C-alpha positions as CSV (number, residue, x, y, z in Angstrom):
1,X,0.0,0.0,0.0
2,X,1.6,3.2,-1.2
3,X,0.5,5.4,1.7
4,X,2.0,3.2,4.3
5,X,5.6,3.6,5.4
6,X,7.6,0.4,5.0
7,X,7.7,-0.1,8.8
8,X,3.9,0.3,9.0
9,X,3.4,-2.2,6.2
10,X,5.8,-4.7,7.8
11,X,3.9,-4.4,11.0
12,X,0.7,-5.3,9.2
13,X,2.4,-8.3,7.5
14,X,3.8,-9.4,10.9
15,X,0.3,-9.2,12.4
16,X,-1.1,-11.3,9.6
17,X,1.6,-13.9,9.9
18,X,0.9,-14.1,13.7
19,X,-2.8,-14.5,13.0
20,X,-2.1,-17.4,10.6
21,X,0.3,-19.0,13.1
22,X,-2.3,-18.7,15.9
23,X,-5.0,-20.2,13.6
24,X,-3.0,-23.1,12.1
25,X,-0.4,-24.0,14.8
26,X,-1.1,-22.6,18.2
27,X,-4.8,-23.5,18.1
28,X,-3.9,-27.2,18.2
29,X,-2.7,-26.8,21.7
30,X,-5.6,-24.9,23.1
31,X,-7.0,-26.3,26.4
32,X,-10.3,-28.2,26.3
33,X,-11.9,-25.6,28.6
34,X,-10.9,-22.8,26.2
35,X,-10.8,-24.5,22.8
36,X,-10.9,-21.3,20.7
37,X,-8.4,-19.2,22.6
38,X,-5.8,-18.9,19.8
39,X,-8.5,-18.2,17.2
40,X,-10.0,-15.4,19.3
41,X,-6.5,-13.8,19.4
42,X,-6.1,-14.3,15.7
43,X,-9.5,-12.5,15.2
44,X,-8.3,-9.4,17.1
45,X,-5.2,-9.2,14.9
46,X,-7.3,-9.5,11.7
47,X,-9.6,-6.7,13.0
48,X,-6.6,-4.5,13.6
49,X,-5.4,-5.2,10.0
50,X,-8.8,-4.4,8.7
51,X,-8.9,-1.1,10.5
52,X,-5.5,-0.2,9.2
53,X,-6.5,-0.9,5.6
54,X,-9.7,1.0,6.0
55,X,-8.0,4.0,7.4
56,X,-5.6,4.0,4.5
57,X,-8.5,3.8,2.0
58,X,-10.2,6.7,3.7
59,X,-7.0,8.7,3.7
60,X,-6.7,8.0,-0.1
61,X,-10.2,9.4,-0.6
62,X,-11.6,6.0,-1.5
63,X,-15.2,5.3,-0.8
64,X,-16.0,2.9,2.0
65,X,-15.4,-0.6,0.5
66,X,-18.4,-2.3,1.9
67,X,-20.8,0.5,2.7
68,X,-20.4,0.1,6.5
69,X,-18.1,-1.2,9.2
70,X,-17.6,-4.9,9.7
71,X,-20.1,-6.1,12.3
72,X,-23.1,-4.4,10.8
73,X,-26.4,-6.3,10.7
74,X,-26.7,-9.3,8.3
75,X,-27.8,-8.5,4.7
76,X,-31.6,-8.6,4.4
77,X,-31.5,-10.4,1.1
78,X,-30.5,-14.1,0.7
79,X,-26.8,-14.3,-0.3
80,X,-27.1,-15.7,-3.8
81,X,-24.1,-15.7,-6.2
82,X,-26.2,-14.7,-9.2
83,X,-23.5,-13.0,-11.2
84,X,-23.1,-14.3,-14.7
85,X,-19.7,-15.9,-15.5
86,X,-19.1,-13.2,-18.2
87,X,-19.8,-10.4,-15.7
88,X,-17.4,-11.9,-13.1
89,X,-14.5,-11.6,-15.5
90,X,-15.3,-8.2,-17.1
91,X,-17.1,-6.0,-14.5
92,X,-15.7,-3.0,-12.7
93,X,-12.0,-2.1,-12.7
94,X,-9.3,-4.6,-13.4
95,X,-8.3,-6.9,-10.6
96,X,-4.6,-6.2,-11.4
97,X,-5.0,-2.4,-11.0
98,X,-4.0,-0.6,-7.8
99,X,-7.7,-0.2,-6.8
100,X,-8.3,-3.9,-7.6
101,X,-5.4,-4.9,-5.3
102,X,-6.7,-2.7,-2.5
103,X,-10.1,-4.4,-2.8
104,X,-8.4,-7.8,-2.8
105,X,-6.6,-7.1,0.4
106,X,-9.7,-5.9,2.2
107,X,-11.6,-8.9,0.8
108,X,-9.0,-11.3,2.0
109,X,-9.2,-9.9,5.6
110,X,-13.0,-10.3,5.4
111,X,-12.5,-13.8,4.1
112,X,-10.2,-14.8,6.9
113,X,-12.5,-13.2,9.5
114,X,-15.4,-15.2,8.0
115,X,-13.5,-18.5,8.2
116,X,-12.4,-17.6,11.8
117,X,-16.0,-17.1,12.9
118,X,-17.1,-20.3,11.2
119,X,-14.3,-22.2,13.0
120,X,-15.5,-20.8,16.3
121,X,-19.1,-21.9,15.5
122,X,-20.4,-18.4,15.0
123,X,-22.0,-19.1,11.7
124,X,-24.1,-16.0,11.2
125,X,-21.1,-13.7,11.8
126,X,-19.0,-15.9,9.5
127,X,-21.6,-15.6,6.8
128,X,-21.6,-11.8,7.2
129,X,-17.9,-11.5,6.7
130,X,-17.8,-13.9,3.7
131,X,-20.6,-11.9,2.1
132,X,-18.7,-8.7,2.7
133,X,-15.8,-10.3,0.8
134,X,-18.2,-11.1,-2.0
135,X,-19.5,-7.5,-2.1
136,X,-16.0,-6.2,-2.3
137,X,-15.1,-8.5,-5.2
138,X,-18.2,-7.3,-7.1
139,X,-16.3,-4.1,-7.8
140,X,-13.6,-5.7,-9.9
141,X,-13.1,-8.5,-12.5
142,X,-11.3,-11.8,-12.0
143,X,-7.6,-11.7,-12.5
144,X,-4.5,-13.5,-11.5
145,X,-4.3,-11.2,-8.4
146,X,-7.7,-12.3,-7.0
147,X,-8.9,-15.5,-8.7
148,X,-7.9,-17.6,-5.6
149,X,-10.0,-15.4,-3.4
150,X,-12.9,-15.6,-5.8
151,X,-12.8,-19.4,-5.6
152,X,-12.1,-19.8,-1.9
153,X,-14.8,-17.5,-0.7
154,X,-17.4,-19.4,-2.7
155,X,-16.0,-22.7,-1.4
156,X,-16.5,-21.5,2.2
157,X,-20.1,-20.2,1.4
158,X,-20.8,-23.6,-0.2
159,X,-19.7,-25.4,2.9
160,X,-21.7,-23.0,5.1
161,X,-24.9,-23.6,3.3
162,X,-24.4,-27.3,2.9
163,X,-24.0,-27.4,6.7
164,X,-27.5,-25.8,7.0
165,X,-28.9,-28.5,4.6
166,X,-29.4,-25.8,2.0
167,X,-28.0,-28.0,-0.7
168,X,-29.1,-26.1,-3.7
169,X,-27.7,-22.8,-2.3
170,X,-24.4,-24.6,-1.7
171,X,-24.5,-26.0,-5.2
172,X,-24.9,-22.6,-6.7
173,X,-21.8,-21.2,-5.0
174,X,-19.6,-24.2,-5.7
175,X,-20.6,-24.5,-9.3
176,X,-19.7,-20.8,-9.8
177,X,-16.3,-21.5,-8.2
178,X,-15.8,-24.3,-10.6
179,X,-16.8,-22.2,-13.7
180,X,-14.4,-19.4,-12.6
181,X,-11.5,-21.9,-12.3
182,X,-12.2,-23.4,-15.6
183,X,-12.5,-20.1,-17.5
184,X,-9.4,-18.7,-15.8
185,X,-7.4,-21.7,-16.8
186,X,-8.6,-21.5,-20.3
187,X,-8.0,-17.7,-20.8
188,X,-5.1,-17.0,-18.5
189,X,-3.6,-20.0,-16.7
190,X,-0.7,-18.1,-15.1
191,X,0.1,-19.1,-11.5
192,X,-2.2,-16.8,-9.5
193,X,-1.4,-14.8,-6.4
194,X,-2.3,-16.6,-3.2
195,X,-4.4,-14.7,-0.6
196,X,-1.6,-15.0,2.0
197,X,0.8,-13.2,-0.4
198,X,-1.2,-10.0,0.0
199,X,0.5,-9.6,3.4
200,X,4.0,-10.9,2.6
201,X,7.2,-9.1,2.0
202,X,8.6,-9.5,-1.4
203,X,11.3,-11.8,-0.3
204,X,8.7,-14.1,1.2
205,X,6.5,-14.5,-1.9
206,X,5.7,-18.0,-3.0
207,X,7.3,-19.7,-5.9
208,X,5.3,-20.3,-9.1
209,X,5.2,-24.0,-8.3
210,X,3.8,-23.4,-4.8
211,X,1.2,-20.9,-6.2
212,X,0.0,-23.5,-8.6
213,X,-0.2,-26.1,-5.9
214,X,-2.3,-23.9,-3.6
215,X,-4.6,-22.9,-6.5
216,X,-5.1,-26.4,-7.6
217,X,-5.8,-27.5,-4.0
218,X,-8.5,-24.9,-3.7
219,X,-10.2,-26.2,-6.9
220,X,-9.7,-29.8,-5.5
221,X,-11.7,-28.6,-2.5
222,X,-14.4,-27.3,-4.8
223,X,-14.7,-30.7,-6.5
224,X,-14.7,-32.5,-3.1
225,X,-17.6,-30.4,-1.8
226,X,-19.5,-30.7,-5.1
227,X,-19.2,-34.5,-4.8
228,X,-21.0,-34.3,-1.5
229,X,-23.6,-31.8,-2.8
230,X,-24.4,-34.1,-5.8
231,X,-24.6,-37.1,-3.4
232,X,-27.2,-35.2,-1.3
233,X,-29.1,-34.3,-4.5
234,X,-29.3,-37.9,-5.5
235,X,-27.0,-37.3,-8.6
236,X,-25.0,-40.4,-7.9
237,X,-23.2,-40.7,-11.3
238,X,-22.1,-37.1,-11.1
239,X,-21.1,-37.4,-7.5
240,X,-18.9,-40.5,-8.3
241,X,-17.2,-38.7,-11.1
242,X,-16.3,-35.7,-8.9
243,X,-15.2,-38.0,-6.1
244,X,-13.0,-39.9,-8.5
245,X,-11.4,-36.7,-9.8
246,X,-10.9,-35.3,-6.3
247,X,-9.0,-38.4,-5.2
248,X,-6.8,-38.3,-8.3
249,X,-6.0,-34.6,-7.8
250,X,-5.2,-35.3,-4.1
251,X,-2.6,-37.9,-5.2
252,X,-1.1,-35.6,-7.9
253,X,-0.8,-32.7,-5.4
254,X,0.4,-35.1,-2.7
255,X,-2.1,-33.6,-0.3
256,X,-3.9,-36.5,1.4
257,X,-4.0,-38.6,4.5
258,X,-3.2,-42.2,3.4
259,X,-5.9,-44.0,5.4
260,X,-8.6,-41.4,4.7
261,X,-7.8,-41.4,1.0
262,X,-7.8,-45.2,0.9
263,X,-11.2,-45.4,2.7
264,X,-12.7,-42.9,0.3
265,X,-11.4,-44.8,-2.7
266,X,-12.7,-48.1,-1.2
267,X,-16.1,-46.5,-0.6
268,X,-16.1,-45.2,-4.2
269,X,-15.7,-48.8,-5.4
270,X,-19.0,-49.7,-3.8
271,X,-20.7,-47.3,-6.2
272,X,-19.1,-49.0,-9.3
273,X,-19.5,-52.6,-8.2
274,X,-23.3,-52.9,-8.1
275,X,-23.4,-51.3,-11.5
276,X,-21.2,-54.1,-12.9
277,X,-18.3,-51.7,-13.5
278,X,-15.8,-54.1,-12.1
279,X,-12.7,-52.6,-13.8
280,X,-13.3,-49.3,-12.1
281,X,-14.3,-51.0,-8.8
282,X,-11.1,-53.1,-8.8
283,X,-9.0,-50.1,-9.6
284,X,-10.4,-48.1,-6.7
285,X,-9.8,-51.0,-4.3
286,X,-6.3,-51.7,-5.6
287,X,-5.4,-48.1,-5.2
288,X,-6.8,-48.0,-1.7
289,X,-4.7,-51.1,-0.8
290,X,-1.5,-49.5,-2.1
291,X,-2.1,-46.0,-0.6
292,X,-3.1,-47.4,2.8
293,X,0.3,-49.1,2.9
294,X,1.8,-45.6,3.0
295,X,0.4,-45.3,6.5
296,X,2.9,-48.0,7.6
297,X,2.5,-51.4,9.2
298,X,0.8,-51.7,12.5
299,X,1.1,-54.7,14.8
300,X,-2.2,-56.3,15.7
301,X,-1.2,-56.6,19.3
302,X,-0.2,-53.8,21.6
303,X,3.5,-53.3,22.2
304,X,5.2,-52.6,25.5
305,X,5.1,-49.0,26.8
306,X,2.6,-48.0,24.1
307,X,1.2,-44.5,24.6
308,X,-2.5,-43.8,24.6
309,X,-2.2,-41.9,21.3
310,X,-0.2,-44.8,19.7
311,X,-2.7,-47.3,20.9
312,X,-5.6,-45.3,19.4
313,X,-3.8,-44.9,16.1
314,X,-3.0,-48.6,16.0
315,X,-6.7,-49.4,16.5
316,X,-7.8,-46.9,13.9
317,X,-5.5,-48.3,11.3
318,X,-6.6,-51.9,12.1
319,X,-10.2,-50.9,11.8
320,X,-9.8,-49.0,8.5
321,X,-7.9,-51.9,7.0
322,X,-10.6,-54.2,8.1
323,X,-13.2,-52.0,6.4
324,X,-11.2,-52.0,3.2
325,X,-11.1,-55.8,3.4
326,X,-14.9,-55.9,3.6
327,X,-15.1,-53.8,0.4
328,X,-12.9,-56.4,-1.3
329,X,-15.2,-59.1,-0.1
330,X,-18.2,-57.3,-1.7
331,X,-16.2,-57.0,-4.9
332,X,-15.5,-60.8,-5.1
333,X,-19.0,-61.7,-4.0
334,X,-20.8,-59.4,-6.6
335,X,-18.5,-60.7,-9.3
336,X,-19.4,-64.3,-8.6
337,X,-23.1,-63.6,-8.2
338,X,-23.3,-61.6,-11.5
339,X,-21.6,-64.4,-13.3
340,X,-24.0,-66.9,-11.8
341,X,-27.0,-64.9,-12.9
342,X,-25.6,-64.8,-16.4
343,X,-24.8,-68.5,-16.7
344,X,-27.7,-70.0,-14.8
345,X,-30.2,-72.1,-16.7
346,X,-33.6,-70.5,-16.6
347,X,-36.3,-73.1,-15.7
348,X,-39.7,-72.6,-17.1
349,X,-42.7,-73.7,-14.9
350,X,-44.3,-76.9,-15.9
351,X,-47.8,-76.8,-17.4
352,X,-51.0,-77.6,-15.6
353,X,-51.1,-81.2,-16.9
354,X,-47.7,-81.9,-15.4
355,X,-48.3,-80.6,-12.0
356,X,-49.2,-83.0,-9.2
357,X,-49.9,-82.4,-5.5
358,X,-46.4,-81.8,-4.3
359,X,-44.6,-79.5,-6.8
360,X,-43.5,-75.9,-6.3
361,X,-42.8,-72.9,-8.5
362,X,-40.3,-72.9,-11.3
363,X,-39.7,-76.6,-10.9
364,X,-38.5,-79.5,-13.0
365,X,-40.0,-82.9,-12.6
366,X,-37.7,-85.7,-11.6
367,X,-38.8,-89.1,-10.5
368,X,-36.9,-91.0,-7.8
369,X,-37.7,-94.6,-7.0
370,X,-37.0,-95.7,-3.5
371,X,-37.8,-99.4,-3.0
372,X,-38.2,-99.9,0.7
373,X,-39.0,-103.2,2.3
374,X,-42.7,-102.5,1.6
375,X,-41.9,-102.0,-2.1
376,X,-43.4,-98.5,-2.0
377,X,-43.0,-96.3,-5.0
378,X,-42.3,-92.6,-4.1
379,X,-42.4,-89.8,-6.7
380,X,-40.9,-86.5,-5.9
381,X,-40.3,-83.1,-7.5
382,X,-36.8,-81.6,-7.8
383,X,-36.3,-77.8,-7.5
384,X,-33.9,-76.0,-9.7
385,X,-30.5,-76.9,-8.2
386,X,-28.6,-74.2,-10.2
387,X,-27.6,-75.9,-13.5
388,X,-24.9,-74.1,-15.5
389,X,-26.0,-73.2,-19.0
390,X,-23.2,-74.7,-21.1
391,X,-24.3,-73.1,-24.4
392,X,-24.3,-69.7,-22.7
393,X,-20.9,-70.5,-21.2
394,X,-19.4,-71.3,-24.7
395,X,-20.9,-68.2,-26.1
396,X,-19.4,-66.0,-23.4
397,X,-16.0,-67.7,-23.8
398,X,-16.0,-66.8,-27.5
399,X,-16.8,-63.2,-26.5
400,X,-14.1,-63.1,-23.8
401,X,-11.4,-61.9,-26.3
402,X,-13.5,-59.0,-27.2
403,X,-14.2,-58.2,-23.6
404,X,-10.5,-58.2,-22.8
405,X,-9.8,-55.8,-25.7
406,X,-12.6,-53.5,-24.4
407,X,-11.2,-53.6,-20.9
408,X,-7.8,-52.5,-22.3
409,X,-9.4,-49.6,-24.2
410,X,-11.4,-48.8,-21.0
411,X,-8.2,-48.6,-19.0
412,X,-6.7,-46.2,-21.5
413,X,-9.6,-43.8,-21.4
414,X,-10.4,-44.1,-17.7
415,X,-9.1,-41.7,-15.1
416,X,-6.6,-43.9,-13.3
417,X,-5.3,-43.2,-9.8
418,X,-1.6,-43.1,-9.0
419,X,1.6,-41.3,-9.4
420,X,4.9,-42.5,-10.8
421,X,5.6,-44.2,-7.5
422,X,2.3,-46.0,-7.2
423,X,1.1,-47.0,-10.8
424,X,3.1,-50.2,-10.9
425,X,2.1,-51.2,-7.3
426,X,-1.6,-50.6,-8.1
427,X,-1.4,-52.7,-11.3
428,X,0.3,-55.5,-9.4
429,X,-2.6,-55.6,-6.9
430,X,-5.1,-55.6,-9.8
431,X,-3.5,-58.6,-11.4
432,X,-4.3,-60.8,-8.4
433,X,-8.1,-60.8,-9.2
434,X,-9.9,-60.7,-12.5
435,X,-12.5,-58.0,-13.4
436,X,-14.2,-60.0,-16.1
437,X,-17.0,-62.3,-15.0
438,X,-15.7,-65.9,-14.3
439,X,-17.0,-68.5,-16.7
440,X,-16.0,-71.8,-15.1
441,X,-15.0,-73.3,-11.7
442,X,-11.3,-72.5,-12.0
443,X,-11.9,-68.8,-12.6
444,X,-14.6,-68.7,-10.0
445,X,-12.4,-70.4,-7.4
446,X,-9.6,-67.8,-8.0
447,X,-12.1,-65.0,-7.2
448,X,-13.5,-67.0,-4.2
449,X,-10.0,-67.5,-2.7
450,X,-9.3,-63.7,-2.9
451,X,-12.6,-63.0,-1.2
452,X,-11.9,-65.7,1.4
453,X,-8.5,-64.2,2.2
454,X,-10.1,-60.8,2.9
455,X,-12.8,-62.5,5.0
456,X,-9.9,-63.8,7.2
457,X,-8.4,-60.3,7.4
458,X,-11.7,-58.6,8.3
459,X,-12.5,-61.2,11.0
460,X,-9.1,-60.5,12.7
461,X,-10.4,-57.1,13.7
462,X,-14.2,-57.6,13.7
463,X,-14.3,-60.5,16.2
464,X,-17.4,-61.9,17.8
465,X,-16.4,-60.5,21.2
466,X,-17.1,-56.8,20.8
467,X,-18.3,-56.6,17.2
468,X,-21.2,-59.1,17.0
469,X,-23.1,-57.5,14.2
470,X,-20.0,-56.8,12.0
471,X,-18.7,-60.3,12.6
472,X,-21.9,-62.0,11.6
473,X,-22.3,-59.8,8.5
474,X,-18.8,-61.0,7.4
475,X,-19.8,-64.6,8.1
476,X,-22.9,-64.1,5.9
477,X,-20.7,-62.8,3.1
478,X,-18.4,-65.8,3.5
479,X,-21.5,-68.0,3.3
480,X,-22.6,-66.2,0.2
481,X,-19.2,-66.7,-1.4
482,X,-19.5,-70.5,-0.9
483,X,-23.0,-70.4,-2.3
484,X,-21.8,-68.6,-5.4
485,X,-18.8,-70.8,-5.9
486,X,-21.0,-74.0,-5.5
487,X,-22.9,-73.0,-8.6
488,X,-19.8,-73.5,-10.7
489,X,-18.9,-76.9,-9.1
490,X,-20.1,-79.8,-11.4
491,X,-19.5,-82.5,-8.8
492,X,-22.8,-82.4,-6.8
493,X,-21.2,-84.2,-3.7
494,X,-18.6,-81.4,-3.5
495,X,-21.3,-78.8,-4.0
496,X,-23.2,-80.3,-1.1
497,X,-20.1,-80.1,1.1
498,X,-19.8,-76.4,0.3
499,X,-23.3,-75.8,1.5
500,X,-22.5,-77.9,4.6
501,X,-19.6,-75.4,5.3
502,X,-22.2,-72.7,5.2
503,X,-24.3,-74.5,7.8
504,X,-21.3,-75.2,10.0
505,X,-20.4,-71.5,10.2
506,X,-23.9,-70.1,10.6
507,X,-25.9,-72.6,12.7
508,X,-23.9,-72.3,15.9
509,X,-24.1,-68.5,15.8
510,X,-27.8,-68.6,15.1
511,X,-28.4,-70.9,18.1
512,X,-26.3,-68.9,20.5
513,X,-27.5,-65.4,19.6
514,X,-29.8,-63.7,22.1
515,X,-33.1,-63.0,20.4
516,X,-33.9,-60.1,22.7
517,X,-30.9,-58.1,21.4
518,X,-30.2,-59.6,18.0
519,X,-33.7,-60.5,16.7
520,X,-33.3,-59.2,13.2
521,X,-29.9,-60.8,12.7
522,X,-31.2,-64.1,14.1
523,X,-34.1,-64.0,11.7
524,X,-31.7,-63.5,8.7
525,X,-29.7,-66.5,9.9
526,X,-32.8,-68.7,10.3
527,X,-34.0,-67.9,6.8
528,X,-30.6,-68.5,5.3
529,X,-30.1,-71.8,7.1
530,X,-33.5,-73.0,6.0
531,X,-32.7,-72.2,2.4
532,X,-29.3,-73.9,2.7
533,X,-30.7,-77.1,4.1
534,X,-33.3,-77.0,1.3
535,X,-30.5,-76.6,-1.3
536,X,-28.7,-79.6,0.1
537,X,-31.9,-81.6,0.1
538,X,-32.5,-80.9,-3.6
539,X,-28.9,-81.8,-4.4
540,X,-29.2,-85.2,-2.6
541,X,-32.4,-85.8,-4.5
542,X,-30.7,-85.1,-7.8
543,X,-27.8,-87.4,-6.8
544,X,-30.1,-90.2,-6.0
545,X,-31.8,-89.8,-9.4
546,X,-28.4,-90.0,-11.1
547,X,-27.3,-93.2,-9.3
548,X,-27.3,-96.2,-11.6
549,X,-28.0,-98.6,-8.7
550,X,-30.1,-96.9,-6.1
551,X,-31.2,-100.1,-4.3
552,X,-28.1,-100.4,-2.2
553,X,-28.5,-97.0,-0.6
554,X,-32.3,-96.7,-0.4
555,X,-32.6,-96.6,3.4
556,X,-29.6,-94.3,3.9
557,X,-30.7,-91.9,1.1
558,X,-34.2,-91.6,2.5
559,X,-33.0,-91.0,6.0
560,X,-30.5,-88.3,4.8
561,X,-33.2,-86.7,2.6
562,X,-35.7,-86.6,5.4
563,X,-33.1,-85.1,7.8
564,X,-32.3,-82.2,5.4
565,X,-36.0,-81.7,4.6
566,X,-36.9,-81.5,8.4
567,X,-33.9,-79.2,9.2
568,X,-35.0,-76.8,6.5
569,X,-38.6,-76.9,7.7
570,X,-37.4,-76.4,11.3
571,X,-35.5,-73.2,10.6
572,X,-38.4,-71.8,8.5
573,X,-40.7,-72.5,11.4
574,X,-38.2,-70.9,13.8
575,X,-38.4,-67.8,11.6
576,X,-42.2,-67.8,11.7
577,X,-42.3,-68.4,15.4
578,X,-40.0,-65.3,15.9
579,X,-42.9,-63.2,14.5
580,X,-45.4,-64.4,17.0
581,X,-46.5,-62.8,20.2
582,X,-45.1,-64.0,23.6
583,X,-48.2,-66.1,23.8
584,X,-47.3,-67.8,20.5
585,X,-50.1,-66.1,18.4
586,X,-49.2,-65.3,14.8
587,X,-49.5,-61.6,13.9
588,X,-52.8,-60.5,12.3
589,X,-50.9,-58.0,10.2
590,X,-47.4,-58.6,8.8
591,X,-45.1,-55.5,8.7
592,X,-43.8,-54.6,5.2
593,X,-40.2,-55.7,6.0
594,X,-41.3,-59.2,6.9
595,X,-44.3,-59.6,4.7
596,X,-42.7,-61.5,1.8
597,X,-40.2,-63.5,3.9
598,X,-43.0,-64.7,6.2
599,X,-45.4,-65.7,3.4
600,X,-42.5,-67.4,1.5
601,X,-41.6,-69.3,4.7
602,X,-45.1,-70.5,5.0
603,X,-45.1,-71.6,1.4
604,X,-41.8,-73.4,1.8
605,X,-42.8,-75.1,5.0
606,X,-45.9,-76.4,3.1
607,X,-43.8,-77.7,0.3
608,X,-41.3,-79.4,2.6
609,X,-43.9,-81.2,4.6
610,X,-45.3,-82.6,1.4
611,X,-41.9,-83.9,0.4
612,X,-41.1,-85.9,3.6
613,X,-40.8,-89.6,2.9
614,X,-42.6,-92.1,5.1
615,X,-43.9,-95.7,4.7
616,X,-46.5,-95.0,7.3
617,X,-49.9,-93.8,5.9
618,X,-50.6,-92.1,9.2
619,X,-47.4,-90.0,9.0
620,X,-48.1,-89.3,5.4
621,X,-51.5,-88.0,6.3
622,X,-50.1,-85.8,9.1
623,X,-47.5,-84.3,6.7
624,X,-50.0,-83.6,4.0
625,X,-52.4,-82.0,6.4
626,X,-49.7,-79.8,7.8
627,X,-48.8,-78.9,4.2
628,X,-52.4,-78.0,3.5
629,X,-52.7,-75.7,6.5
630,X,-49.7,-73.7,5.5
631,X,-50.9,-73.3,2.0
632,X,-54.2,-72.2,3.3
633,X,-52.5,-69.6,5.5
634,X,-50.9,-68.0,2.4
635,X,-54.2,-67.9,0.6
636,X,-56.3,-66.7,3.5
637,X,-53.8,-63.9,4.5
638,X,-53.8,-62.5,1.0
639,X,-57.6,-62.6,0.9
640,X,-57.7,-60.7,4.1
641,X,-54.9,-58.3,3.0
642,X,-55.2,-57.9,-0.8
643,X,-52.2,-55.6,-0.9
644,X,-50.0,-58.5,0.1
645,X,-50.8,-60.5,-3.1
646,X,-48.3,-58.4,-5.2
647,X,-45.4,-59.5,-2.9
648,X,-46.0,-63.2,-3.5
649,X,-47.7,-63.6,-6.9
650,X,-46.1,-66.9,-7.8
651,X,-46.4,-68.4,-4.4
652,X,-50.0,-67.3,-4.0
653,X,-51.0,-68.8,-7.4
654,X,-49.5,-72.2,-6.5
655,X,-50.9,-72.1,-3.0
656,X,-54.4,-71.7,-4.4
657,X,-53.8,-74.6,-6.7
658,X,-52.5,-76.8,-3.8
659,X,-55.4,-75.9,-1.6
660,X,-57.6,-77.3,-4.3
661,X,-55.5,-80.4,-5.0
662,X,-54.3,-81.6,-1.6
663,X,-57.7,-82.4,-0.1
664,X,-58.3,-84.8,-3.0
665,X,-54.9,-86.5,-2.3
666,X,-55.7,-86.6,1.5
667,X,-59.1,-88.1,0.8
668,X,-57.6,-90.8,-1.4
669,X,-55.1,-91.6,1.3
670,X,-57.8,-91.8,3.9
671,X,-59.8,-94.1,1.7
672,X,-56.8,-96.5,1.3
673,X,-56.2,-96.4,5.0
674,X,-59.9,-97.3,5.7
675,X,-59.8,-100.1,3.1
676,X,-56.7,-101.6,4.7
677,X,-58.3,-101.5,8.1
């Protein structure tokens, strides 16, 4: 400032540097009972600087910059950044002119006062100072002298309004900051002056490289906040793009906390994975794995003489790495499940003439002859056991080459994470697991083993003692990995053993859980165990059908089949019982979250009772009657609650049919029993 003597100006610069030191360094050591002590001191220094600049401006005959002293009442109008982009660059006097530089200095002090008040949780005062900064900047156009201030003040206002859940207001400020950056880089692009340089001696000015870094970091913050705004607005694709770009810029600028960056990258993968964008999902997870390694290795056990801070850091790192492992599990699981959906044979329901009294939806008829000592012929229905469509498999194998070429093209056009130091490491992690859908057991097993390895890592932290819910969710994912892998296994005995592994890991947990505290989790486990036993039952039935000589194992096969059938029915019934009142009365109205599971469980129990094998007519009659009552429940509930029918259309249709057919079968059985007596 020309009117200041050099000593006066140096005193102003010293005050500013002291204020910055108080804000950024000393404030970290403020006591808990006076957490803003240093920032209050910094505020007083900034006010002194502001008064000095205002007195100079008055002495120069300049009009008051903001039409009033700082601390006046809030503007009566809503603060909306409605200046057109063209106007921001061309209005008023030049930002590089002496008048423009004076305005920038005053605006910067208002900006720092605004940030100071926001930091001390005085949001209204903070908004006032930030808006004063905006008003000052309205007097001049964007230039290399003030473009950083133009962007930073809008970033802060965007954060302020986002914190008030005024998302659209925040969006307006942040998008304007983005457009200012983009136009400046297009039309000028020279390293702009940083706001702190307004109060720096010439020998302390930043290098061009440091100016660029700070300017790019401000724009990175713009993108980071926009990613959050778009998430809140439900614009997920746009939010993911901005998040991806933010992470990449943080790496390039070397401005990131390794574990926080890694967690954000891992979280971003969970956006790509459900959309089937496995190349991007894998890349995010591989980058997260590599970058998290920059935080260093942490022992899983406490070391001698470990401080409280070190202990807390060790636990945080262990937890965050476990969270990343869980993201990897989801990647492997979704990859296998999507491949299964693509390769699974679609079974068409049999027609009316083929149905008998004991079939279920989407079924394929198989007959199994068990010759017991009474030479009784039993006919059963086999559910879809998950047959692999070999024609589709061959078709996809032929297309694999094209997919690999497309993947390579995609990598070239994608925004990849990394720097010169990390590119090779990220690629090395990516090579450990495929991103194309597996087409056979060998490929599926390679994905499964990666997922299982991360299950082990996740369970090391999320143990049953202390993390019940997380531990069980990991076990459920492990079970789902086995289920998906089993689909690719052609040997039905081995497939059955995979399902047995699922039972072994889930059943003890289900039986030990306290229903009072973990009712919802226990219901999930009951339902999954019921389905798993049912899958095993169907596999055993198919195996028996395929045996060339079934006579030697008739008795054993029937016993095993009945055991699996009964176990499945037991867990479905346990699920249904968990919905009852303490007196054991079923609910008159099923809540939406349990409506379909409850009706499906009833339907499945009915089907299972009709499948049980017995040579005793009395037991057969009891099983058929139980089956009929459960089918009736489904029909009667939907009649009493018509809105429920849409949730179980297929099951309801078949239940109605069975309610009509089973009484005939029961009557025939009763007639035979009477004749034999």
